[in-house]
Each structure stands twice: as structure tokens, then as C-alpha cells.
C-alpha positions as CSV (number, residue, x, y, z in Angstrom):
1,M,0.0,0.0,0.0
2,R,1.4,3.4,-1.0
3,G,0.3,5.9,1.7
4,A,1.4,8.8,3.8
5,L,0.9,9.2,7.5
6,L,-1.1,12.4,8.0
7,S,-1.5,12.3,11.7
8,G,-1.4,10.0,14.7
9,N,-1.9,10.0,18.4
10,I,-1.9,7.6,21.4
11,I,-4.4,7.5,24.2
12,S,-2.5,5.8,27.0
13,R,-3.7,4.6,30.3
14,H,-1.4,3.3,33.1
15,F,-2.9,1.3,35.9
16,S,-0.3,1.7,38.7
17,M,-2.7,3.9,40.7
18,L,-5.7,1.6,40.4
19,P,-7.4,0.6,43.7
20,S,-6.8,-3.0,44.8
21,P,-9.9,-5.1,44.2
22,V,-9.9,-8.8,44.8
23,A,-9.4,-11.0,41.7
24,P,-12.6,-13.1,41.6
25,P,-12.8,-16.6,40.3
26,V,-14.5,-17.0,36.9
27,T,-17.9,-18.6,37.2
28,L,-20.3,-19.4,34.4
29,A,-22.5,-16.5,35.5
30,R,-19.6,-14.0,35.6
31,H,-18.5,-15.3,32.1
32,R,-22.0,-14.7,30.7
33,R,-22.2,-11.2,32.2
34,S,-18.8,-10.2,30.9
35,T,-19.8,-11.1,27.3
36,S,-23.4,-10.1,27.4
37,M,-22.8,-6.6,26.0
38,A,-21.1,-8.1,23.0
39,V,-23.9,-10.5,22.0
40,Q,-27.0,-8.3,22.3
41,F,-27.5,-8.7,18.6
42,R,-26.7,-11.9,16.9
43,H,-26.8,-12.7,13.1
44,P,-28.9,-15.8,12.3
45,E,-25.7,-17.5,10.9
46,F,-23.5,-16.5,13.8
47,E,-23.0,-20.2,14.8
48,R,-22.1,-21.3,11.3
49,Y,-19.2,-18.8,11.1
50,Q,-17.9,-19.9,14.5
51,N,-18.4,-23.6,14.1
52,N,-16.4,-23.5,10.9
53,I,-13.7,-21.1,12.1
54,T,-10.9,-23.8,11.7
55,K,-11.8,-24.4,8.1
56,Y,-12.0,-20.7,7.2
57,W,-8.6,-19.9,8.7
58,D,-7.0,-23.0,7.1
59,N,-8.4,-21.8,3.8
60,F,-6.9,-18.4,4.5
61,Y,-3.4,-19.7,5.0
62,K,-3.7,-22.1,2.0
63,R,-4.6,-19.1,-0.2
64,H,-2.1,-16.5,1.2
65,D,0.6,-18.9,2.4
66,N,3.2,-16.8,4.4
67,R,2.7,-13.6,2.3
68,F,-0.2,-11.8,4.0
69,F,1.3,-10.6,7.3
70,K,4.6,-8.8,7.7
71,D,7.1,-9.8,10.4
72,R,6.4,-8.0,13.6
73,H,9.8,-6.5,14.5
74,Y,8.0,-3.8,16.5
75,L,7.4,-6.2,19.3
76,V,11.1,-6.0,20.3
77,K,10.8,-2.2,20.7
78,D,7.4,-2.3,22.4
79,W,7.9,-5.2,24.8
80,G,11.5,-6.2,24.8
81,Q,11.8,-6.2,28.6
82,Y,9.2,-9.1,28.8
83,F,11.2,-11.4,26.4
84,C,14.7,-10.7,27.8
85,D,15.6,-13.3,30.5
86,E,18.1,-10.9,32.2
87,G,20.1,-13.8,33.4
88,I,17.4,-15.2,35.6
89,S,17.5,-18.6,33.8
90,L,20.1,-20.5,31.9
91,N,17.4,-21.6,29.5
92,G,15.7,-18.3,28.9
93,K,12.0,-17.4,29.2
94,V,9.2,-19.5,27.9
95,L,6.7,-17.9,25.5
96,L,3.3,-19.1,24.3
97,E,2.2,-17.5,21.1
98,V,-1.5,-18.1,20.5
99,G,-2.6,-17.8,16.9
100,C,0.9,-18.0,15.6
101,G,-0.1,-18.0,11.9
102,A,3.0,-18.4,9.7
103,G,5.4,-17.3,12.4
104,N,5.5,-13.5,11.9
105,T,5.8,-12.9,15.6
106,I,8.0,-15.8,16.8
107,F,10.8,-15.7,14.3
108,P,11.7,-12.0,14.8
109,L,11.6,-12.6,18.5
110,L,13.9,-15.6,18.3
111,T,16.4,-13.7,16.2
112,T,16.7,-11.1,19.0
113,Y,16.3,-13.4,21.9
114,P,18.0,-16.7,21.0
115,N,17.5,-18.2,24.4
116,L,13.7,-17.9,24.3
117,F,11.7,-21.1,24.0
118,V,8.5,-20.7,22.1
119,H,5.3,-22.8,22.2
120,A,3.4,-21.7,19.1
121,C,-0.2,-22.8,18.4
122,D,-2.8,-22.1,15.8
123,L,-6.2,-23.5,14.7
124,S,-4.9,-23.9,11.2
125,T,-3.0,-27.1,10.3
126,H,-1.6,-25.3,7.2
127,A,-0.4,-22.4,9.4
128,I,1.6,-24.8,11.6
129,S,3.0,-26.4,8.5
130,L,4.3,-23.0,7.4
131,V,6.0,-22.5,10.7
132,K,7.7,-25.9,10.6
133,S,8.9,-25.3,7.0
134,H,10.4,-21.9,7.8
135,A,14.1,-21.6,7.2
136,D,14.7,-20.6,10.9
137,F,12.6,-23.3,12.5
138,R,14.4,-25.2,15.2
139,E,12.7,-28.0,17.2
140,D,15.0,-27.2,20.2
141,H,13.5,-23.7,20.4
142,I,10.0,-24.0,19.0
143,N,7.2,-26.4,19.8
144,A,4.6,-25.7,17.0
145,F,1.3,-27.5,17.3
146,V,-2.4,-27.3,16.2
147,C,-4.7,-26.4,19.1
148,D,-8.0,-24.7,19.9
149,V,-7.3,-22.8,23.0
150,S,-11.0,-22.5,23.9
151,S,-10.8,-26.3,24.6
152,S,-8.8,-28.2,27.2
153,D,-6.4,-29.6,24.6
154,L,-3.7,-27.1,25.6
155,Y,-3.2,-28.9,28.9
156,D,-2.2,-32.0,27.1
157,I,0.8,-30.2,25.6
158,I,1.8,-27.4,28.1
159,K,2.2,-28.0,31.8
160,P,0.3,-25.7,34.3
161,S,2.2,-22.7,35.5
162,S,5.0,-23.1,33.1
163,I,4.7,-20.1,30.8
164,D,6.3,-16.7,31.4
165,V,4.7,-14.7,28.6
166,V,1.6,-15.2,26.4
167,T,1.3,-13.1,23.2
168,L,-2.0,-12.4,21.6
169,I,-1.3,-10.5,18.4
170,F,-4.5,-9.8,16.5
171,M,-5.7,-13.2,17.7
172,L,-8.4,-12.6,20.3
173,S,-10.4,-10.6,17.8
174,A,-10.7,-13.6,15.5
175,V,-12.8,-15.7,17.9
176,S,-16.3,-15.3,19.2
177,P,-16.7,-12.9,22.1
178,T,-18.7,-15.6,23.8
179,K,-15.4,-17.7,23.9
180,M,-13.0,-15.0,25.0
181,A,-13.3,-15.4,28.7
182,L,-12.9,-19.2,28.4
183,I,-9.7,-18.7,26.4
184,L,-8.3,-16.4,29.1
185,C,-9.1,-19.0,31.8
186,T,-7.2,-21.6,29.8
187,L,-4.2,-19.3,29.4
188,K,-4.2,-18.3,33.1
189,K,-3.8,-22.0,34.1
190,V,-0.6,-22.4,32.0
191,L,0.9,-19.0,33.0
192,K,3.3,-18.8,35.9
193,P,1.7,-17.0,39.0
194,D,3.2,-13.6,37.9
195,G,3.1,-14.2,34.2
196,V,2.0,-11.6,31.7
197,V,-0.2,-11.5,28.6
198,L,0.8,-9.0,25.8
199,L,-2.0,-8.1,23.5
200,R,-2.3,-6.0,20.3
201,D,-5.6,-6.0,18.5
202,Y,-8.2,-4.0,16.6
203,A,-9.9,-1.1,18.4
204,V,-13.5,0.1,18.0
205,G,-13.7,2.7,15.2
206,D,-11.0,1.2,13.0
207,F,-11.3,1.8,9.3
208,S,-11.9,-1.9,8.6
209,Q,-14.8,-2.0,11.1
210,V,-16.4,1.0,9.4
211,K,-16.0,-0.7,6.1
212,L,-17.5,-3.9,7.2
213,H,-20.4,-2.1,9.0
214,N,-21.3,-0.3,5.8
215,K,-21.5,-3.6,4.0
216,N,-23.9,-5.0,6.7
217,Q,-21.3,-7.6,7.8
218,M,-22.0,-7.4,11.5
219,I,-22.9,-10.7,13.1
220,S,-23.0,-9.5,16.8
221,K,-22.0,-6.2,18.5
222,N,-18.6,-5.1,17.3
223,F,-18.1,-8.5,15.7
224,Y,-18.0,-8.8,11.9
225,V,-17.5,-11.4,9.2
226,R,-15.2,-10.7,6.3
227,G,-15.6,-11.8,2.7
228,D,-13.5,-14.9,3.2
229,N,-15.7,-15.9,6.2
230,T,-13.0,-15.2,8.9
231,C,-14.3,-12.9,11.6
232,S,-13.0,-9.9,13.5
233,F,-14.0,-8.3,16.8
234,Y,-13.2,-4.6,17.6
235,F,-12.3,-3.8,21.2
236,S,-13.0,-0.9,23.5
237,E,-10.7,-0.4,26.5
238,E,-13.6,-0.9,28.8
239,F,-14.6,-4.2,27.3
240,L,-11.0,-5.5,27.3
241,S,-10.3,-4.4,30.9
242,T,-13.5,-6.1,32.2
243,L,-12.8,-9.2,30.2
244,F,-9.3,-9.7,31.6
245,M,-10.1,-8.6,35.2
246,T,-13.0,-11.1,35.3
247,A,-10.6,-13.8,34.3
248,G,-8.1,-12.9,37.1
249,F,-5.7,-10.6,35.4
250,K,-4.5,-7.1,36.5
251,P,-4.3,-4.5,33.7
252,V,-0.8,-3.0,33.8
253,D,-0.9,-0.7,30.8
254,M,-3.3,0.0,27.9
255,S,-3.0,2.3,24.9
256,T,-5.3,3.0,22.0
257,Y,-3.4,4.0,18.9
258,C,-4.9,6.2,16.3
259,K,-3.3,6.6,12.9
260,R,-4.7,8.4,9.9
261,I,-3.3,7.1,6.6
262,E,-3.8,8.4,3.1
263,N,-3.7,6.0,0.2
264,R,-3.2,8.2,-2.8
265,A,-3.4,5.3,-5.3
266,R,-6.9,4.4,-4.2
267,D,-7.8,8.0,-3.2
268,I,-9.0,7.0,0.3
269,T,-8.1,8.1,3.9
270,M,-8.0,5.3,6.5
271,N,-8.3,5.9,10.2
272,R,-6.6,2.9,11.7
273,R,-7.1,2.1,15.4
274,W,-5.6,-0.6,17.5
275,V,-5.2,-1.3,21.2
276,R,-2.0,-2.4,22.9
277,A,-2.2,-3.8,26.4
278,I,-0.3,-5.6,29.1
279,F,-2.0,-7.8,31.7
280,R,-0.5,-9.6,34.6
281,S,-1.9,-12.8,36.1
282,V,-2.9,-12.7,39.8
283,N,-4.0,-15.3,42.2
284,H,-7.8,-15.7,42.9
285,G,-8.7,-14.1,46.2
286,V,-5.5,-12.0,46.3
287,P,-5.8,-8.2,46.1
288,L,-4.5,-6.7,42.9
289,E,-1.6,-4.8,44.1
290,S,-0.8,-1.4,42.6
């Protein structure tokens, strides 16, 4: 895309001064309340899109191979402190990348942090094949496997309380809002007691949401289906904070990025919005310390 950045700004919130509520256990009732505002409206074919999510994403990677997403080198700049082991372990930190796709997150990270060990999972069998066929794939540093993290299959591969960092890079938006809390509960169980989740995803008001909305592609509130049948949810900071705190995570930092891009070739201006957030796991029944 040929474009020029016209303007950009960041709306940042730091949570060090938050009060210290108690992290509650996630119950079915709390899970339903936390997602109710996202499912007030539901398209008649909502279930079809979600029941076939694996097929649609597998078709996506068969069609685009490893050419669709660029390598995410910006993660080193944004969150380098969370990947660096700082000498605390001879083996380095252990990362779980959920929705790894073709490996656009993990391979740049391993280049910078060679002691990192990565568990990389994705719904798509073809995506995992792309990771394993990558020139930089090494079995002694990467465990790549097919997994639906909304199920208990993750526990068969990763031990409880063994992960230092979980990365969710434009992943959580791809699943139904009704499954998000369950996914976070699964991730919390494999995280170490003080482990962190690093998230970057679409924000409400993004150009792509407006475009899909104008095409009547909404299947529930802030949740849309694309032309290839993959789906995308658009997060507000309020929804994201509530979702994670309900699952037993403390928000550490959250920023909504707004970037206005002009595409002269297509004569359009795009207002891109995404949210970047850090959440730390806390024990149930233990106050969230500031």
C-alpha cells in the first residue's frame, strides 16, 4: 500500500494507581455477564461462522501462504523487557504465542532473543506447516502444534504454571466474544503466577470495522465477518479491561493508537485504530496490588 501518514496519536492509560480489588474466580454466571454486552445482537448465521472457524482460517493460509502478514519486528521495541531473561535462567524465558499463523511474531523474537523457548499454536493445520517449514525453524527452540485454546487440549501439551509470557497479536479478535473469557481462563492456568499477557488488536472505530459495517457484515455487537468468512472483533478499552479482570488478570498498561493514513493510489483516507495492552496474572482471592 502506498500511503502517507497524515496524523497519529496515542491515548494511553497506566494502571499503577488503580485501587486493589480482589481478583474473583471466573464462574459461568460471571462469564455470561462479561460477554453479554457483546452479544445483544446476533446474526442468524453466527453459529455457522464460529463452528467452521478452523476451516475458514485454514483456507486463509492455503490461499495466502506466508505472504499476507509482515514480520512484527516492532514487538522487540514495544515489549523487549518481557522477552529478555536478564540472566534469571540458563534456558531463557518460555513464551506461548497463540494464533501464531505463519510465524510472523515468533521468528523475529527468536532472532533477537535466541535463548527464548516458544510454544506456538494455531487453529490452522496449514499455518503450523508454514511455521515448521520456515528456514529458521528449530525444534529445540520452537514447539509448534495445532490447538483450539478454547478447549482443554492445551493442557495435554503445556504444563500448568510453566509459561512466562503469552502473546495475543491480532488473535483474540478472531474468535467469538462468547469464547474469549474461556480462552483467558485456559491461558491463566498455563501461566506462571506472575506471568503476563501481551496483547495487540483491533480497536473500535478502526477503518476496517467501518467498512464492514457499511457492508452489513456485523454478526454481533462489534463482531464482523469478512468476505473470506473469517471474523474480527473490535475492542474498546472498557470491554477489554472487564474481560481480563474477570478472568483474574491485572491491567498493567493500555494504549489505544490512532493513525490516519492516506492512500493516494486508491484516493482514500483510512483511520486505523488498535489497542495495545499488558495484563498480569494474579491469584484468585489475592488483592490486585498497585
